[in-house]
N, CA, C and O of each residue as an XYZ file, in Angstrom:
316
protein
N      -6.709    -10.141     12.232
C      -6.809     -9.211     11.125
C      -8.139     -9.434     10.423
O      -8.523    -10.568     10.136
N      -8.833     -8.345     10.151
C     -10.115     -8.429      9.461
C      -9.910     -8.360      7.950
O      -8.843     -7.982      7.466
N     -10.949     -8.730      7.228
C     -10.896     -8.651      5.768
C     -10.659     -7.207      5.327
O      -9.909     -6.958      4.383
N     -11.291     -6.267      6.005
C     -11.144     -4.853      5.655
C      -9.695     -4.389      5.782
O      -9.214     -3.615      4.955
N      -9.004     -4.858      6.811
C      -7.596     -4.489      6.986
C      -6.752     -5.046      5.839
O      -5.862     -4.364      5.331
N      -7.030     -6.273      5.439
C      -6.230     -6.895      4.391
C      -6.509     -6.294      3.019
O      -5.614     -6.238      2.175
N      -7.742     -5.842      2.786
C      -8.115     -5.294      1.474
C      -7.161     -4.174      1.061
O      -6.851     -4.039     -0.123
N      -6.696     -3.380      2.006
C      -5.763     -2.298      1.688
C      -4.451     -2.821      1.111
O      -3.806     -2.132      0.320
N      -4.055     -4.015      1.494
C      -2.798     -4.604      1.012
C      -2.930     -5.228     -0.378
O      -1.928     -5.397     -1.073
N      -4.144     -5.570     -0.789
C      -4.348     -6.228     -2.081
C      -3.895     -5.301     -3.212
O      -4.241     -4.120     -3.241
N      -3.124     -5.851     -4.129
C      -2.659     -5.087     -5.269
C      -1.354     -5.628     -5.807
O      -0.885     -6.690     -5.396
N      -0.778     -4.893     -6.724
C       0.471     -5.296     -7.369
C       1.586     -4.386     -6.886
O       1.452     -3.162     -6.870
N       2.686     -5.007     -6.493
C       3.869     -4.301     -6.009
C       5.003     -4.602     -6.970
O       5.227     -5.757     -7.330
N       5.727     -3.554     -7.391
C       6.794     -3.748     -8.359
C       8.036     -2.973     -7.964
O       7.962     -1.893     -7.379
N       9.182     -3.555     -8.301
C      10.465     -2.912     -8.061
C      11.595     -3.892     -8.276
O      11.398     -5.104     -8.190
N      12.770     -3.379     -8.554
C      13.972     -4.208     -8.717
C      13.808     -5.240     -9.830
O      14.457     -6.285     -9.801
N      12.941     -4.955    -10.820
C      12.691     -5.905    -11.901
C      11.815     -7.072    -11.494
O      11.750     -8.073    -12.208
N      11.135     -6.962    -10.352
C      10.291     -8.046     -9.843
C       8.869     -7.541     -9.610
O       8.598     -6.340     -9.628
N       7.968     -8.508     -9.390
C       6.565     -8.173     -9.156
C       5.965     -9.163     -8.173
O       6.258    -10.357     -8.221
N       5.111     -8.651     -7.269
C       4.346     -9.490     -6.353
C       2.906     -9.018     -6.388
O       2.617     -7.858     -6.097
N       1.997     -9.924     -6.746
C       0.565     -9.611     -6.786
C      -0.081    -10.210     -5.547
O      -0.173    -11.431     -5.416
N      -0.530     -9.351     -4.637
C      -1.110     -9.777     -3.359
C      -2.622     -9.852     -3.512
O      -3.250     -8.936     -4.042
N      -3.207    -10.972     -3.035
C      -4.654    -11.149     -3.146
C      -5.140    -12.106     -2.062
O      -4.372    -12.555     -1.212
N      -6.426    -12.400     -2.115
C      -7.052    -13.302     -1.153
C      -8.101    -14.125     -1.892
O      -8.758    -13.626     -2.806
N      -8.257    -15.392     -1.491
C      -9.313    -16.234     -2.045
C      -9.971    -17.000     -0.902
O      -9.755    -16.674      0.266
N     -10.767    -18.010     -1.225
C     -11.480    -18.760     -0.195
C     -10.544    -19.499      0.762
O     -10.944    -19.831      1.878
N      -9.311    -19.758      0.343
C      -8.348    -20.459      1.192
C      -7.528    -19.508      2.070
O      -6.880    -19.947      3.019
N      -7.554    -18.222      1.761
C      -6.811    -17.260      2.560
C      -5.981    -16.314      1.719
O      -6.243    -16.115      0.532
N      -4.973    -15.732      2.356
C      -4.139    -14.714      1.725
C      -2.957    -15.339      0.994
O      -2.454    -16.396      1.376
N      -2.524    -14.655     -0.077
C      -1.393    -15.160     -0.850
C      -0.807    -14.032     -1.687
O      -1.401    -12.961     -1.818
N       0.374    -14.291     -2.254
C       0.912    -13.433     -3.300
C       1.525    -14.311     -4.372
O       2.000    -15.414     -4.103
N       1.506    -13.796     -5.598
C       2.104    -14.499     -6.726
C       3.364    -13.735     -7.103
O       3.312    -12.556     -7.454
N       4.496    -14.426     -7.025
C       5.799    -13.827     -7.283
C       6.131    -13.954     -8.762
O       6.195    -15.059     -9.301
N       6.342    -12.812     -9.415
C       6.747    -12.766    -10.829
C       5.873    -13.617    -11.737
O       6.369    -14.258    -12.664
N       4.568    -13.622    -11.469
C       3.590    -14.368    -12.281
C       3.853    -15.872    -12.320
O       3.347    -16.556    -13.210
N       4.641    -16.407    -11.368
C       4.994    -17.830    -11.413
C       4.721    -18.575    -10.114
O       4.078    -19.625    -10.132
N       5.188    -18.059     -9.006
C       5.153    -18.808     -7.745
C       4.075    -18.268     -6.818
O       4.075    -17.082     -6.487
N       3.163    -19.127     -6.401
C       2.134    -18.746     -5.453
C       2.634    -19.031     -4.035
O       3.068    -20.142     -3.730
N       2.567    -18.020     -3.183
C       2.984    -18.152     -1.786
C       1.802    -17.826     -0.886
O       1.375    -16.674     -0.811
N       1.276    -18.830     -0.207
C       0.206    -18.610      0.762
C       0.830    -18.067      2.040
O       1.945    -18.439      2.405
N       0.098    -17.182      2.718
C       0.634    -16.583      3.942
C      -0.500    -16.333      4.927
O      -1.663    -16.206      4.543
N      -0.139    -16.267      6.194
C      -1.124    -15.991      7.229
C      -0.605    -14.868      8.120
O       0.602    -14.738      8.319
N      -1.518    -14.056      8.656
C      -1.089    -12.899      9.459
C      -0.554    -13.310     10.826
O      -1.077    -14.212     11.480
N       0.513    -12.614     11.236
C       1.028    -12.780     12.593
C       0.940    -11.459     13.354
O       1.141    -11.422     14.568
N       0.640    -10.374     12.638
C       0.336     -9.073     13.229
C      -0.387     -8.265     12.157
O      -0.689     -8.794     11.087
N      -0.666     -7.008     12.424
C      -1.414     -6.187     11.465
C      -0.670     -5.975     10.154
O      -1.299     -5.765      9.116
N       0.667     -6.026     10.185
C       1.429     -5.784      8.954
C       2.491     -6.838      8.667
O       3.288     -6.670      7.744
N       2.517     -7.919      9.437
C       3.486     -9.003      9.235
C       2.749    -10.298      8.937
O       1.710    -10.595      9.526
N       3.316    -11.070      7.998
C       2.724    -12.334      7.577
C       3.797    -13.407      7.543
O       4.974    -13.117      7.331
N       3.384    -14.642      7.752
C       4.300    -15.774      7.701
C       3.898    -16.655      6.538
O       2.711    -16.871      6.296
N       4.888    -17.166      5.813
C       4.629    -18.085      4.711
C       3.999    -19.358      5.274
O       4.379    -19.821      6.350
N       3.045    -19.915      4.552
C       2.341    -21.113      5.013
C       3.194    -22.375      4.942
O       2.909    -23.346      5.643
N       4.248    -22.382      4.100
C       5.008    -23.615      3.908
C       6.470    -23.527      4.306
O       7.073    -24.542      4.655
N       7.042    -22.358      4.262
C       8.464    -22.222      4.596
C       8.649    -21.186      5.697
O       7.734    -20.412      5.979
N       9.800    -21.167      6.308
C      10.069    -20.289      7.456
C      10.469    -18.885      7.011
O      11.576    -18.430      7.297
N       9.570    -18.206      6.314
C       9.799    -16.829      5.876
C       8.692    -15.948      6.401
O       7.545    -16.377      6.533
N       9.047    -14.712      6.700
C       8.068    -13.702      7.074
C       8.089    -12.585      6.051
O       9.125    -12.286      5.456
N       6.926    -11.968      5.853
C       6.778    -10.870      4.907
C       6.133     -9.704      5.634
O       5.305     -9.897      6.524
N       6.515     -8.493      5.250
C       5.939     -7.335      5.901
C       5.496     -6.259      4.927
O       6.092     -6.063      3.868
N       4.445     -5.574      5.310
C       3.973     -4.405      4.583
C       4.418     -3.182      5.366
O       4.378     -3.181      6.597
N       4.839     -2.149      4.664
C       5.240     -0.901      5.306
C       4.503      0.244      4.634
O       4.229      0.218      3.434
N       4.191      1.242      5.434
C       3.537      2.437      4.915
C       4.480      3.625      5.125
O       4.975      3.847      6.230
N       4.719      4.379      4.058
C       5.595      5.550      4.143
C       4.873      6.680      4.872
O       3.677      6.586      5.147
N       5.597      7.733      5.177
C       4.995      8.908      5.808
C       3.918      9.526      4.922
O       3.029     10.221      5.413
N       3.999      9.273      3.615
C       3.004      9.786      2.667
C       1.828      8.826      2.478
O       0.902      9.108      1.718
N       1.874      7.686      3.180
C       0.789      6.716      3.095
C       0.935      5.680      2.006
O       0.028      4.875      1.800
N       2.073      5.678      1.289
C       2.294      4.699      0.226
C       2.697      3.358      0.821
O       3.512      3.291      1.741
N       2.114      2.293      0.283
C       2.421      0.946      0.765
C       3.582      0.326     -0.001
O       3.772      0.585     -1.189
N       4.355     -0.497      0.703
C       5.383     -1.312      0.061
C       5.331     -2.716      0.649
O       4.910     -2.913      1.789
N       5.762     -3.677     -0.141
C       5.794     -5.090      0.239
C       7.057     -5.677     -0.346
O       7.318     -5.511     -1.538
N       7.843     -6.356      0.456
C       9.126     -6.916      0.026
C      10.026     -5.832     -0.563
O      10.829     -6.101     -1.457
N       9.889     -4.615     -0.060
C      10.704     -3.496     -0.526
C      10.232     -2.865     -1.815
O      10.871     -1.941     -2.319
N       9.115     -3.348     -2.365
C       8.593     -2.838     -3.638
C       7.353     -1.989     -3.380
O       6.559     -2.291     -2.490
N       7.195     -0.930     -4.162
C       6.057     -0.034     -4.002
C       4.807     -0.604     -4.668
O       4.874     -1.283     -5.692
N       3.664     -0.305     -4.048
C       2.383     -0.696     -4.627
C       2.131      0.156     -5.855
O       2.145      1.385     -5.786
N       1.898     -0.514     -6.991
C       1.724      0.219     -8.245
C       0.290      0.254     -8.724
O      -0.099      1.176     -9.441
N      -0.515     -0.747     -8.337
C      -1.900     -0.789     -8.775
C      -2.714     -1.729     -7.900
O      -2.171     -2.580     -7.196
N      -4.013     -1.555     -7.960
C      -4.908     -2.480     -7.274
C      -4.977     -3.767     -8.066
O      -4.784     -3.772     -9.282
N      -5.251     -4.847     -7.379
C      -5.352     -6.143     -8.046
C      -6.622     -6.226     -8.853
O      -6.884     -7.248     -9.488
């Protein structure tokens, strides 16, 4: 996965009373869950990621209208 591919995923996803802020830094890709927990992740395909520390996978989905979702939550804003 290139940086350009990941840039589209960067942003804030909200739903179900929860929030995930997806971003990237010098160490790699991550998301911050509910402004508290940082989860580092690495790509296993173009839209699937694996947690760096625990046995969890995360996926991004794009609707027919082109809207992104992560963990079932819609992208609400850019990071």
